[in-house]
C-alpha positions in Angstrom: 19.2 18.0 -20.0 18.8 17.2 -16.3 15.1 16.7 -15.0 14.4 17.9 -11.0 12.7 16.1 -9.1 11.4 18.5 -6.2 11.1 16.5 -2.8 8.3 17.2 0.1 11.2 16.5 2.6 8.5 17.4 5.9 5.8 14.2 4.5 4.9 11.3 6.5 5.4 7.2 5.4 2.7 4.9 4.6 1.0 2.6 7.5 0.6 -0.2 5.7 1.7 -4.0 7.0 2.4 -6.7 4.3 1.5 -9.9 5.4 3.5 -12.8 4.3 2.1 -15.5 6.8 -1.2 -15.1 8.1 -4.2 -17.2 8.7 -6.5 -17.4 5.4 -9.2 -15.3 7.5 -7.1 -12.8 8.0 -5.6 -12.6 4.5 -8.9 -12.8 2.8 -10.5 -9.6 5.0 -7.8 -7.7 4.1 -7.3 -8.1 0.3 -11.4 -8.3 -0.2 -11.4 -6.0 -3.2 -9.1 -8.2 -5.4 -11.1 -10.2 -8.2 -11.5 -13.8 -7.4 -10.6 -13.1 -3.5 -13.4 -14.3 -1.0 -13.0 -15.1 3.2 -10.7 -18.3 3.4 -9.2 -17.9 0.3 -5.6 -19.5 0.5 -1.7 -18.3 1.1 -1.4 -19.6 -2.7 -4.9 -18.4 -4.4 -4.5 -14.8 -2.8 -0.5 -14.5 -4.4 -1.8 -15.7 -7.6 -4.7 -13.2 -7.6 -2.1 -10.6 -6.2 0.4 -11.0 -9.1 -2.8 -11.0 -12.1 -3.9 -7.8 -10.3 -0.3 -6.1 -9.8 1.2 -7.1 -13.5 -1.9 -6.0 -15.5 -1.0 -4.3 -18.2 -3.7 -1.1 -19.4 -4.8 -0.5 -22.7 -3.1 2.1 -24.7 -7.0 3.9 -25.1 -6.6 3.9 -21.2 -5.7 7.6 -19.8 -5.9 9.0 -23.9 -8.5 11.6 -25.2 -11.0 10.1 -27.7 -10.8 12.9 -30.0 -12.9 11.6 -33.1 -12.1 13.1 -36.9 -14.7 15.7 -36.7 -12.9 18.8 -34.9 -10.5 16.6 -33.1 -7.5 18.4 -34.4 -8.4 21.8 -32.9 -8.3 20.6 -29.8 -4.6 21.7 -27.9 -3.9 20.3 -25.2 -2.5 22.8 -22.2 -1.6 21.1 -19.4 -1.2 17.2 -17.9 -0.7 16.6 -14.4 -0.4 13.3 -13.5 -0.8 11.7 -9.7 0.6 8.2 -8.7 1.6 6.5 -6.2 5.0 4.1 -6.2 5.5 1.1 -7.2 5.5 -2.4 -5.5 7.6 -2.1 -2.3 9.2 -3.7 0.7 7.2 -4.1 3.9 7.8 -0.7 6.3 6.5 -2.5 9.4 7.2 -6.3 11.1 4.4 -8.1 12.9 5.2 -10.8 15.5 4.8 -14.0 13.5 5.1 -13.0 10.4 8.0 -13.5 7.6 8.8 -10.9 5.0 11.6 -11.3 3.5 12.0 -8.7 -0.4 14.6 -9.1 -2.9 16.1 -5.9 -3.8 18.2 -7.8 -6.6 17.4 -5.5 -9.6 17.7 -7.4 -13.8 20.1 -6.0 -16.2 17.9 -3.8 -17.4 17.0 -1.8 -14.4 20.8 -1.8 -14.2 21.3 0.3 -17.4 18.2 2.1 -16.7 19.3 3.3 -13.2 22.9 3.8 -14.7 21.7 6.5 -17.1 19.9 8.4 -14.1 22.7 10.6 -12.8 22.7 12.5 -16.3 19.8 12.6 -16.6 17.7 13.6 -13.4 18.5 16.0 -10.3 17.0 16.3 -7.2 15.8 19.4 -5.6 15.0 20.7 -2.1 11.6 23.1 -2.2 12.5 23.7 1.5 16.0 24.4 0.4 15.1 27.2 -2.2 15.8 24.2 -5.2 19.3 23.6 -3.6 20.1 20.1 -5.3 20.4 17.3 -3.1 22.7 13.9 -3.4 20.3 10.9 -3.2 20.9 7.4 -4.8 18.4 5.9 -7.2 19.0 2.0 -6.1 17.5 0.9 -3.4 18.8 0.4 0.3 20.3 -3.4 0.5 20.6 -5.8 4.3 24.6 -7.1 4.4 23.7 -9.5 2.0 23.7 -7.2 -0.6 20.2 -8.6 -2.0 17.1 -8.2 0.6 15.2 -4.8 0.7 15.8 -2.6 3.4 12.5 -1.6 4.9 10.3 0.7 2.2 12.4 0.1 -0.8 11.5 0.0 -4.4 11.5 -3.6 -5.7 12.6 -4.4 -9.1 8.9 -5.4 -9.9 8.4 -1.6 -8.9 10.5 -0.1 -11.1 9.3 -2.2 -14.1 5.4 -1.2 -13.4 6.3 2.4 -13.2 8.4 2.7 -16.1 5.2 1.0 -17.8 3.0 3.1 -16.7 5.3 5.8 -18.4 5.2 4.2 -21.7 1.2 3.8 -21.9 1.0 7.2 -21.1 3.3 8.0 -23.9 1.6 5.8 -25.9 -2.0 7.8 -25.1 -0.8 11.2 -25.2 2.2 11.5 -27.9 -0.7 12.2 -30.5 -1.3 15.2 -28.5 2.1 16.4 -27.5 4.1 16.1 -30.3 7.5 17.6 -28.7 7.2 14.3 -26.4 9.3 12.6 -29.8 11.2 16.0 -30.2 12.1 16.6 -27.1 10.6 18.5 -23.9 12.5 21.5 -22.2 13.6 21.0 -18.7 11.2 23.5 -17.6 8.2 22.1 -19.4 8.3 19.2 -16.7 7.7 19.8 -13.1 7.8 16.4 -10.5 7.0 16.5 -6.6 7.4 13.8 -5.1 8.5 12.8 -1.0 11.5 12.1 -0.1 11.8 8.0 -0.2 14.0 6.2 -2.5 10.2 4.4 -3.5 9.0 7.4 -4.1 12.0 9.2 -6.0 12.8 6.2 -8.2 9.3 5.7 -8.9 8.8 9.3 -10.1 12.1 8.9 -12.4 11.0 5.6 -13.8 7.6 6.7 -15.0 9.4 10.3 -16.6 12.2 7.9 -18.2 9.8 5.9 -20.2 7.3 8.7 -20.9 9.4 11.0 -21.9 11.9 8.5 -23.8 15.6 8.4 -24.9 
């Protein structure tokens, strides 16, 4: 079954800026919301805090419906809507004096995952009445074959969204038994903007949520 990811092709990109080489004061003010980060936090401590934040594993209980034994089985789940951002991506903009070289080399697991997507997913346009579009799932790279072009989903970004899909599957499989018996294509509607990072993030989440 080919699952359709429907695109909004007129969306604009985010204006987020990654800082690779900045002063401690600049970085501290930009990321004060991270645990353990304050004004004057050094580069190494900041990177460690960001890594802990981005790689935190959610508990299965997060996002699940806490149905108790009394009357819980009488509930019927009618619909699940999931709104999510894309995973880790390479920088979109550059700044004077800043260096941001992101690697788009993919692990063997991610390469195997992408290899099965052409047979599993298709991309359709909302502006062309569902016409199928030819799109690549993998990140675009520079001439060296490893360095990401701007705004590409990285190996870590693929992992993040696949992990989210696995967590949602674990949270909802009791309420959605057909997650394991097989959902029909018309039972799933996914909509994303037409960027590699958002298309691939959506596919990675669905790949894990829907299972093999």
